[in-house]
C-alpha positions, -999 to 999 in steps of 0.1 A, spaced: -593 225 7 -624 206 -4 -600 174 -13 -579 176 17 -615 178 36 -626 150 18 -595 126 23 -598 133 63 -638 121 53 -624 92 39 -600 83 65 -627 88 93 -659 74 76 -642 40 68 -646 25 101 -656 -11 89 -629 -19 69 -632 -57 66 -601 -79 81 -577 -88 55 -585 -79 17 -589 -112 -2 -557 -111 -19 -530 -114 6 -522 -74 8 -529 -69 46 -508 -82 70 -512 -73 105 -473 -75 116 -463 -46 134 -497 -29 134 -511 -2 162 -542 -5 177 -561 30 180 -567 23 218 -530 19 228 -514 41 251 -495 69 232 -507 64 197 -531 87 190 -516 115 167 -532 149 177 -511 175 161 -499 167 126 -482 197 110 -473 203 71 -445 231 71 -431 246 34 -398 264 46 -393 283 15 -428 300 16 -430 301 53 -467 288 50 -479 260 75 -510 239 80 -519 220 107 -544 189 115 -555 189 146 -575 161 160 -596 156 191 -604 119 207 -632 107 227 -616 75 236 -606 59 202 -628 78 186 -622 113 164 -644 137 185 -635 163 159 -608 176 131 -599 213 128 -576 225 98 -559 254 103 -534 273 82 -507 303 86 -522 336 66 -494 362 54 -487 379 89 -478 340 102 -513 340 122 -526 304 120 -562 307 111 -592 278 114 -601 269 79 -622 239 82 -638 225 113 -654 184 105 -675 170 133 -685 133 130 -719 115 138 -713 76 142 -736 49 136 -719 19 158 -684 19 150 -690 36 113 -694 72 108 -725 76 93 -723 116 83 -701 147 95 -710 183 98 -683 204 81 -677 241 88 -659 262 66 -647 294 84 -638 313 52 -671 308 38 -688 309 72 -707 280 57 -715 245 72 -733 215 55 -736 180 64 -719 152 41 -733 113 43 -709 83 41 -725 58 17 -712 20 19 -713 -10 -1 -702 -44 10 -682 -25 39 -666 -4 20 -674 37 11 -680 42 -21 -691 79 -17 -693 112 4 -723 130 -7 -717 169 1 -745 196 -4 -740 219 -34 -706 198 -45 -700 169 -65 -700 136 -45 -664 122 -35 -659 87 -54 -642 55 -41 -632 31 -62 -617 -7 -50 -597 -33 -70 -608 -71 -69 -585 -71 -35 -604 -42 -17 -572 -21 -24 -583 19 -31 -579 19 -66 -591 57 -73 -604 86 -57 -626 111 -75 -629 147 -58 -644 174 -79 -643 157 -113 -602 152 -108 -594 113 -102 -563 101 -85 -551 66 -94 -533 42 -74 -517 9 -78 -504 -15 -53 -478 -41 -44 -473 -62 -18 -498 -43 5 -481 -11 -5 -487 18 -29 -465 15 -56 -479 41 -82 -501 74 -77 -510 94 -107 -533 117 -120 -538 139 -155 -509 161 -145 -486 133 -138 -477 105 -112 -452 92 -89 -432 57 -81 -429 45 -47 -405 18 -32 -403 3 2 -379 -11 23 -390 -39 52 -393 -16 81 -424 1 99 -440 30 80 -449 61 105 -480 65 84 -490 30 97 -499 48 134 -517 74 120 -539 51 100 -543 28 128 -554 55 147 -580 68 126 -590 34 113 -599 9 138 -598 -19 116 -565 -10 97 -551 -40 90 -526 -32 62 -486 -30 69 -474 -3 47 -434 -4 48 -412 26 48 -408 45 17 -374 46 6 -377 66 -29 -402 85 -44 -394 86 -86 -411 111 -101 -423 113 -141 -389 134 -148 -372 104 -135 -360 120 -105 -355 102 -73 -362 115 -41 -353 99 -9 -372 105 23 -357 110 57 -376 100 94 -364 113 125 -374 93 156 -381 102 190 -382 69 211 -404 48 192 -425 70 175 -415 89 142 -418 126 143 -406 140 117 -407 131 79 -390 155 53 -373 150 17 -340 168 15 -340 179 -17 -377 195 -9 -387 224 17 -414 206 30 -416 185 65 -444 167 82 -443 166 116 -463 143 142 -472 150 176 -487 123 196 -511 119 223 -510 94 256 -540 80 261 -554 50 279 -581 43 255 -610 61 281 -604 94 266 -593 108 302 -558 118 298 -554 154 304 -535 178 274 -504 175 294 -501 138 287 -485 145 250 -457 123 246 -423 127 229 -434 161 219 -421 196 232 -440 223 249 -436 258 236 -448 285 263 -458 320 248 -465 346 269 -468 387 265 -449 411 284 -482 434 283 -494 463 256 -499 433 231 -508 396 222 -484 368 216 -493 336 197 -483 301 190 -480 281 222 -487 246 218 -471 209 217 -447 204 189 -424 173 174 -390 180 183 -371 191 153 -402 208 138 -409 248 136 -433 267 157 -443 301 141 -447 323 170 -467 359 164 -464 393 187 -494 416 179 -487 448 199 -517 470 211 -521 503 194 -496 531 200 -474 502 214 -443 486 195 -427 455 197 -393 451 210 -384 410 209 -385 379 218 -367 365 253 -369 334 270 -354 301 275 -317 314 268 -334 325 233 -336 360 220 -348 373 186 -364 405 174 -380 388 141 -417 387 140 -432 366 134 -407 342 146 -399 308 131 -388 289 158 -369 254 157 -380 235 187 -355 215 204 -369 214 241 -393 225 262 -391 267 261 -413 294 279 -408 327 259 -421 362 263 -427 389 236 -418 425 251 -437 454 238 -432 491 246 -456 511 271 
């Protein structure tokens, strides 16, 4: 979890990445401004369909600035529980530090971002090894070291072509179309200027070739998956005019799942989801009561938790005994 939190730290801290990288690897074509309407990812969900485990990143915005990041994951009963909360402090447009609170440890620490030549080089976290970043001559990120483990990267024509560590590596190839990751990076990095293309193949160290698939709603990628694997990544965008005043109902290209209880119990799982993603709905009866089932929108089920594939807006109720 520290590695994931630090990856988010890197994304949020690197606020003054210089325009261009000196090596011709940063081209502005197809870039998305973080303040452009409808381009702020607010809910990113990773789901392993085999283990039924889910991890959710929620991003709260103030204009084009990140106000808060929250990472949650599902427990054995399917309940989503917050794991890490990250609140940044800004120095102009660059994040100087951020408060990281671990719900699992009931402990909060303040991490400091250190820069050199406008590049993030170190994140200092109390009672932990620092997170280190190294760059090549073209200012592309060459390696990230977390808890003594180093992840190395190689670049080719503005795209990451190889990622590896002590356990293995993968090679990546691309086509000439815009990658949905650009929209996420552009929203988190105000000066993001690269144009990573869509990944068409991932080759692991055994030589197995994996080919990703993308699902779009309108002009945005809402679902990313590799058919031979059980994991999917869904992205739910929030509409904004750049002022941060847009209400929660202004989610764009997403579907709303309303979850209610008939009484004598709790029902969880409501929210906004990308079409094709999975909502985990959980019913919890009061003491002495029993869960009967779910009903709503023409859908019924007795499963608990219920792994519901979201295709449209739906209101569903959990029914309990009296």
